[in-house]
N, C-alpha and C positions, 0 to 999 in steps of 0.2 A: 495749703495742704490739700491733697487730693481727697476725693470722696471716699475711696477705699480706706485710706488711713483714718479718716474721721469715723467711718462706720466701725472699723475694728477697734478704735479707741473707745467708742461708746460701749461696745461689748465688753472690753476689758475692764472699764470703769465699773460697769454694773456688776460683773462677776466678782471682782476683787474688793469692791466696797462691801458687798454683802458677805463674802467669805471672811474678809478681814474683821468686819464688825462683829460677826458671830464668834470669832476666836477671841477678840479683845474682851467682849462681854462674857466670855466663857459660858455660852449657852450649854445646856446639858448634852446635846449631841456632840458638841466640840470637846467637852470634857471627856466623854466616852472615847472619841476619836484619839485624843491625846493619850489617854491611858492605853488604848489598843496598840499604838505605835511606840509606846515607851517614853513619851514626852511628859514633862510636868505641865501643869496648867500655865505656869509662868512662861515656860518656853513656847507654848502654843500661842499665848498672848503676844509674845515678842514677834512671832511669825505673822500674827494678825496685824501688828503695827507696821511691819515691813510691807505687807500687802496693801494696807491703806496708804502708806507713803508712796508706793509705786503707782497706785491709782491716781493720787494727786499729781505725780510726775507726768502721767499720761495726759491728764487734763491740762497741766501747765504747758505741754507741748503745743497747744493751740496758740500760745503766745511766743514761746521760744522752743523750737523743735529739738535742740540737743537734750533737753530734760526728758523728753519722750524716749530718746535713744537710750539714755541711762536707765530710765524706769523699765523699759522693755528688756534690756539686757539683764537687769536685776531679777525681773520676773521669770525670765528664761532659766536663770540659775536656780531660782527658788523652786520652780516647777520640776526641774531636773532632780533637785534634792528630794522633792516630794515623791517623785516616781521611784527613786532609789529606796527611800524609806518604805514605801508600800511594797515594793518587790522583796525587800529583805524581810518584811513582816510576813510574807507569804500571802498577801492579799490577792484575791482573784482579779482577773482582767477588768471586770466592771468597776472595781474600786480603784484600780490603777489608771483607768482611762481618763478621768477628769483632769488629772495632772498632766498627762501627755497631750490631751487636746488643748488645754489652756496654754501649755508651752508652745504648741504649734501655732495657736492664734497669736501669741506674743511674737513669735518669729515672723509671722506674716505681717503683723503691724510694724515691726522693726524694718522689714524690707520695704514696705510701702512708704513708710515715713522717710527713710533715707532716699528712696527713689524719687519721692515728691520734692525733695529739697536739694537735689543735685543741680 
């Protein structure tokens, strides 16, 4: 695996383990966020589980790269959904930006991972 893919994998794992754990643990900020976008705490916890599973998939790509492809694709879809939810809620750009940036990082990781394994 190329250095760029490994670096992006590290960024993704750090971001999604922290975000996913906060959602699964239902910390107060995540409870407020869930209520703001109209999700139940249980639904937000499910999103957190998906984020944690994807972070594990990115890590597992160090051993078997197709898992990283699946994880990155899932995260891109998840971040697209997050951006849509924030846009529908009428959130300003600074609240929408993290989902868009994370989605772009996922896309860059996916591209570098596939490119490194051709």
